[in-house]
N, C-alpha and C positions, 0 to 999 in steps of 0.2 A: 732334215730336221733331227738333230741329235741332242736330246735333253737329259741324258742319263749320266752326267759326270759324277753326280753324287750316288752314294750307295743306297740311299732311300729316296722315295718320292714323298715329299712333305707338301700336302695341299692345304695346310692350315691357313695360309694367307688368303685363300679364296673361299674357305668354308667358315661359316659362323660358329659351328661347333667343332673344336679341334680334336684331332686324334691325339692320344697321349703317347702312343708308341707306334713303331713302324716295323715292317718286315723287310729284310734285306733283298735288294735286287740281284746281288752277286756276293761272292766271298765265302759261301758255304760249300764244303766238299764232304761227301759221304765216304766213310771207310767201309770195309767189308761188314755187311749187316743185312738184316731183312730189308731195310729201306733201299740199300744199294742194289740188292738183287731185283727188287721191284722196279727201280729206276732203270737198270740195265735191260730188263725184259721189255720195258716200254720202248726203248730205242730200237730194239730188234723188231718189235711189233710195228713201229712206224715204217721201218724199211720194207715191211711186207706189203704195204699199200702201194698200188700202182699210180704214179703221178699222172699218167695219161687218163686213167679212169677218173681221177679227182678233178682234172681240168677239162674233161670232155664237154660239159655243158657251157662252160665259159667260152671255149673256142667255137662251139656251134653258134652261140649267140652272136659272136663277133664275126662270123663268116669265115673263120680260119680253118685250116686243115685240122681235123680232130682224129688222130690215130687211136687205135685201141678201142675198147668198149667201155661205156659207162657202167658203174656199179648199178645193179638192178635192185628193185624193191622200193618201198615207200621212201626210204631215206635218201634216194637220189632221183627216182622217177618223179616224185612229187616235190621234194625239198631240194631242188637242184643247187648244187654248189656246197652242200654241207660237209662233204668229205675234205674239201680243200681247207675249210675252217678247222676240221678235226686235226689235220696234219700240222697246221700252223700252231694250234694251241699246244700240242704235245711237243713238237720239235723246237719251236721258238723258246718255250720255257726251259726245256732241257739244255739248250745252248747257253743259258744264263750261268750254268754251273760247270759245264764240261766243254772241251774242244772236241768236235766231231765233224770232220770235213764233209762226210756224207750227208749228215743232217743239215749242215750249213748250205750245201749245194741244193738240197731239197727245198729248204725254206726260200732261198733266193729265187729258185726257179718258179715256185708257186707264186710268190709275190710279183715277180716280173710278168708272168703270164696274166695274172689277174689285172695288173696295171695296163698291159697292152690291150686287154679286152674291155677296159673301162670306157665310159662315155665322157664326152667333153665336160659335162656338168658335174662330174664326180661320181655318178652312179656306177657301181662296180659289181652288182650281183649277176649271177648266171641266169636268173629268171628274167624274162623280158620286163621292161619297166611298166608296161601297161597291165601286167599281171601282178605287180607288186602287192596290191591290196587284196589278194585272195589267199585262201588256204592258210598255211602257216608261214608264208614268206615274210610278212612284216616283222614277226618276232623271232622265229627260230633261226633262219639262216643269218639274219642280221646280227644276232647275238654271237653265233659261232664265228662269223668273219670278224666281228668287232674284237672278241677275245683273241682270235688268231692273229690279226694284224698287230695288235698291241704286243702279243707275245713275240712275234717276229721282230718288232722294234727292240724289245728288251734283249732279244737274242743277238742283236747286232745288225739287223737289216736297216739300212739308212733311208729306204723309201717308204716303209710300211706306215709310219706314223703320219706322214704327209698324205698318203692315200686315205687313211682313216679320217683325217680331218676334212678333206674335200668331200668324202662320202657323207660324213655327218652334216656338213653344210647343206648338201642336197636334201638330206632327210629333214632338216629343220624347216624346209620350205616346200616339201613334196605335196602333191595334190591330194593324197589319200589321208592327210592328217585329220580332217573332220570326222572320218568314220573309222579310224584305225583301231580305236579301243573297243569296237564292237565285233572284231574279227576273231577267228579261232585263236585261243591261247594268247589273246592280246596283252594279258598282264605281263607277258615276258618282255614287252617293250618298255616297261617302267624302268628296267635296270640298265638298258643299253645306253641311253643318252647320259644319265648320271655317271655311268662307268667311264664314258669318254671324257666327261667334265673333269674327272679326277685323274686323268692322264695329263702329261705336260702339254698336250694339244687342246685341252678343254677350253670351252667358252661358256659364258653365262647363258647364252642362248640355248645351250643343251639342257639346262635346268628349266628354263622358261618353257621350252617346247614340251617337256615331260609333264610339267604341272598343268599346262593348258589342254593338252590333247590325250594324255595317258592316265592321269590320276583318276582313280575310281573312288570318289568321296563316299559313296554308299558302302563300298566294301570296307574302307577304313572305319566307317561308323560301326559296322558289324563287329570288327575286331575290338574296337574301343569298348563296346558294350558286352563283349565276351559272349556273343550269341553261340550257344553250344553247338548248333548245327552248321555254323558258318564255314568251317573248314571243309566239311564233306558235302555241302550243298551250296552250289554257286548259281545264282539265278540272275540273269541280266538279259537285256535285249540283244539281238544279233544272232549270228550263225552259231549253232551248236554250243550253247553255253553249258559248260560242264566243269566240275571240280577237277583238280589235278594237283598231285603233290609238288609238282614243280612250281606252283605258285609261291613256294619259298623263295624263288628267284626274285619275285616282285618285292618281297620283304627286304631283300638286299637293296633294291632300288629305293624303296621308301626310307630305309635307313640313310641312304645317301642323300635323299631330299631333306631329311632332318639335319644332317650335317651341313648341307648347303644353305638352308634357309633359317635354321634355328627354330622352326615351328614344332612345338612339342606334341601336337596331335599325331605327327608321324611316328615319333618314338613310342607314344602310348599304344598306338595300333600295332606296331611291330612287336613290342614286348608282350602284349596280350596275346597276339597270334602265336608267338613263340611258346608261351606257356601252354596254350591250348594244344599245340602240336606235341609238346612233351607229355602232357597229361593224357591225351586221347588218341594220338596217332603215332607214337613212337614205340617201336617193338623192342623187346629185350635185345640187347646188343647194340641198339641205337638206330636201327633201320626205320624208315618212314613207311607206314602202312598205306596211307592214302596214295592212290594212283589213278591214272586216267581210266575211265569207263568201269571202274571197280564198284560193284554194289557194296557200299560200305556205310558204316555208322561209327560214331565215337566209341572207341574201345573194342572194335570188331576183332583186331589182332588176328587176321587170317593167317593160316599156316600151310594148308595143303596146296602143293603145286597142282595145276599151273596157274593158280590165282596170281594176278600181277601185283605183288607187294614187295617192299624193300628194293625199289628201283634205284639203281646207282645214281641216276640223274637227281633224284630227290635228295639223297644223302650228300651229293656233291654241293648242292646249293645250301644244305644245312651246314656243311663245313665252312663255306665262304661267308654265310651269315654269322656264324660264331666267330670267324676270324675278324669280321668288321666290329662285332661287339667286344671282342678282346682288345682291339686297338682303342676303343672308346673307354672301356672299363677294365684295365689290365690287372687290377688286384682281385677280380672275380675269377677264381681258378676254374669255375665250372665251364667257362667257354672253351678253354684249352682242353678240358676233359672231354667235352663233346667232340671236338676235332679229333682227338686221339681215338676215341671209341669208334667214330665213323670211319677213320682211316683203317684201323685193324679189321673191323668186323664187316665192313661193306666194301670199301674201295680196294684194299689189298686182297680181301677174300674173293673179289670179283675179277681179279686178274687171272686169266687162264694161261699161265706161263707167258711165252712170247707169241702165242698163236692167236689170242683174241681176248675180248673183254666181255664179261657176262652182263646181261641186262638186269636180272633180278638176283638178289641174295636170298634165295629160299632157305629157310632154316629147318625144314622138315622134309625128309624123303630123299632128296638128291639135289645136286647143283646142275645148272644149265651148262651146255657147251658155250664157249665164248664166240662172239661174233667179231666182224672186222670193221664195219662202217655204220653201225646204227648210232642212235643218239648217245647211249651210255658209253660207247667207245670214245665219243668226243669228250665228254666230261671226264672219263677215266684217264685218257692220255694226258689231259690237262693236269689232273691231280697228280699223276705219277711224275710228270715233268716238274711239278712244283714242290715235291716232297722236301727238298732242302729248306724251302721257305718257311715251313711250319715249325722248325726246330728252335729258332731264336727270334727275339724281338729286341729293338733298341729304341732309345729316345734320340731326338735330334741333338746334334752337337751343341746347339745354342740353348738347350734345356738347362735350367738352373739346378735341376736335380738329376743328373745323367744316370741312366740305369741300363743294364743288359739283362734281359730275361731269358732264362733257359726254360722253354715251354714244353718240349717233348724230348724224350731221351733216346738217342740213337748215336752210335759211334760216328763221330764227325769232327770237323774242324771249321771254325768260323773266324775269319779275319775281319774285325770291326774297324772300319776306316774312320779315323777321327782327326780333327785338326791338330790335336796334341800329339798325334802319333798312333800307329796301329796297335790294337789290342788283339791278341790271338787267344782264343779259347778252344781247348781240345777236350772233347767228351769221349771218355773211354768206357764203354759198356757193351754188354751183349744183350741188352733189352730187346725184346721181351723175354729172352730165354734165361736171363740171370738178373738178379735184383741189385747187383753192385753197380755203383756209378762212381767214376773217378774223373774229376775235372781238373785240368791244368790251365792256368792263366798266365800269360806272359805279355807284358806291355813295353812299349818304347818310352823310356823315361818314367817319371812318376805321374800317375793319373788317378784322380779320385772319381769313383763312380760306385753305384750300388749294384752288386750282383744279386739278381732275384732268382732264387732256386724254387722251382715249382715242387710242392709236396702234394702229389695227387690225392684226390678224394678217395681213391680206391685202395690206398695202403691200409695196413691193419692197425695203425695207431701213430702216435707222435714219432717223429723221425730224428734221430741224432745225427748231426752234421759236424764233421771235423775239418777245421781249416788249418792248413800247414802242419798237420799231424799233432797239434797241441791245443789249439783253441776249440772249445766245444760250444755248439749251439743246438737248439731244438726247434724243429719245424713242425707245425700242426698240419694234419692232413686237410686237404681242401683249401690250401693257402699258398702264398709265396713267402719264403723265408728271405729276409733282406740282410745281406752282408755288405755293410758299408765299409769302405777301406781306401786307404791310399795305396794303390797297387803299383809296386815297383819291383822289377825283376820277375822271378817265377813264384807262383803260389799254387797250392793244391787244395781241392775240396773233395771230401769223400763222404759217402753215405750209402745206406741201403734203402731200397723201396720194396718192403715185403708185401707180396700180393695177398690181398684178403679175398675170401669167397663171398659172393652175393647170390642169394637164392630168390627166384621169382616164381610164384605160383601162377599157372596159366589161368587167365580169365579172358573170354572173348567169344566170338561166334562159333568156334569149334569146341567149346567147353560142353562136353556131353558125357553121358555115362557110357563107359566102355566095359565090356566083359573081358576078363582075363583069358588069353588065348589057350592057356594050358588046361587041357581037359582033366587033368588030375585034381584041379581045384573044384571042390564040391561044397556048397553051390558056387556058381560063378560069382566073382567079387567085382566091386566097382573100384575105379581108379581116378586119380587126379594127376595133372602134369606139372612138372617143375623144370625150370631152366637154371643153369649154373654159369655164373661169370667169375672168372679168376683174374683179379686185377682188372685191367681194361679189356680183357679178352672174353668173348663168348665161347663157351665150350660145347663140343658136340660128342654124342655117344654113337659109336658105330661098331659094326661086327655082326655076323649072322650065326646064330647057334646052329650046329650041324644037323639037329633034328627038326629044324624050323622049316615049314613050307613057305618058301619065299619066291614069288613070281614076278614082282614088280617093285622097283624102287619107290614108286608112289604109294605102295601099300606097306612100307617099312614102318615097324613100330618096335619100341624097346619097352618091355615090361619088367619092372624090378620089384621084387617082393621084399622091400626094405623101407626104412624110415628116411624120407627125403631130407629131413632137417638134421638128422644125425649121420651125415654122410661120411664123417671121419671113421665110422665103424665099418664101412663097407668099401671105401675108396682108398687106394694107396698109390703113392708115386712109383713110377718106373725109373729106370736108369736114364731114360731119354727126357731132356728138359721139357716141361709143360705137359708131359704125358702121364696119364693115370690109368688105372684099371680096377675092375671089380675085385674086391678082396676075398669075398666069401662065396666059394663055388657052390656049396650046398644050398645056400639061401637064394641064389639067383640063377636058376635054370642050369646049373652046372657049366656055366659059360662065362668067360671073362670078357665083358664088353670093354672097349677102349674109350677113354675120355681124352679128347685132344682139342687144341684150338681150332675153332671153326675155319679160320682162314687157311689152315693147312690142307684141308680136304680137297680132293680132285673131283673130276666129273663122274667117275664110276664107282664111288664109294657111298653106299646107302648109309644114312645117318639120321639122327634127330637131335635137335637142341632142346626138345621137350619130351623126355621119357615119361612113361606112365609109372605111377607108384600106387601101391595098395592103399586104399582110403583109410583103413583102420589105423594107420600110423600117424594120421594128421587130424 
């Protein structure tokens, strides 16, 4: 089953609410850049995973020889088969953009083995069928393998989509459906079937099954009524009902149900829950505070490790929810801005080189060591493999007002495949290390379409744009600038995106009076905490004064005897892009703290994104 002749998947014919734009399945290449380094690290990371360990439980269930050892711990001992989904999500998506024989062999081997271990009725999970309706199996592994098989199909595997369809057919009639929404994290199941529906293999039964067996009308009602505690308090019958930030994934599913059915209560619930997350549960830098088993409340904004906040899983689903909203409402720049912020400050920040992927993006004290096979490795490798997809969006060829959107800025090339002939767009930039953007457009023949240039909400003001070195236009921040043209031959577009500073005063559960550690202060003074964002980037303060007693990264604090809002008086640029340092040695402990992008920090560098400031200045 090969359904990917076109560069986009347009499901508008079977959805009552159409998408306005689409993201490309192929045709984007990354030039040397931050994104390309993250993308390449991800491929190296995938090659570190042992295929025998990933396939161990599939082979055991099928009675086959199972060499090697399974990965141990919760994510394979209890959630058997998730590592195979992890590999397919990352490797399959990466193969959409690059040729890598090793990855291709890995994907084909995983798909073949899962197929050989599948049952005649289409059931293909590693957990025995009689145990399907227990623990996290109905939602967690099902989603990982669903995403993984589809990614494998997009990456060129000819068997994966057919396997996914047969498995979905089994699910649509499985015995556990009457009780499935009362199981652990059952809300994850809301997204799986609508996701399959929106692939070329989808059937209307996928939507009908979701509405009948997974939809939680009481939960949608809470969101529609904007119940303040609804995000952090989840009460339902069944096993271990508890809130979790990954319920954002269910919002993806409910948005898909809105698209499929046209019922507006789905959209109202999603948009209201979305705003509650932004208002009460989003950390500075874009992370999600809500997490499983966390003692939390709206606005808690926990900071101190090892509290479980800023989980990569939560931010990954935030990214995909915003991507869905961007496709529906493409002129709303804020959805692309949220994707960008989450990519830089959570996803990229949580990549531990090519060795592992971090679970949490702690923004105070220290970072975690990266892991290899936990749940955030799954969503992380999926996002890294999808990085080229976030850069551009396009309309369908049959759209009466064709448009090409430049959503995120990274040095790259995109070949837009059109009936009228290909259009090539090359973006030359060193973002986020430089504010200059140069775009080249070259088309086959004459083609009329609108180029949509995103002017991010984080720039310092209106942005001047130059077309072909002579025509001038102005774009307003937080919008898309439309350049409508008959594009023939080669054209250029040039502009600057000057980073603006944004300051956030800390409010939350750890907002307490602190005494200045310097014994020279008499009497001790009180402080407040402020965070700094530079353009889309969360900034971190790090460095240890030589006379400072420092025993643990968890105890790390930065105290500044300065006015937090008049930061230009004490902060100066260094020669290294995006790096700053303290300007006034006499004023701040005789020590130059460094201020750098949070995503750059490694595991052993103590830091904080919320330094303390003397209260008298504010």
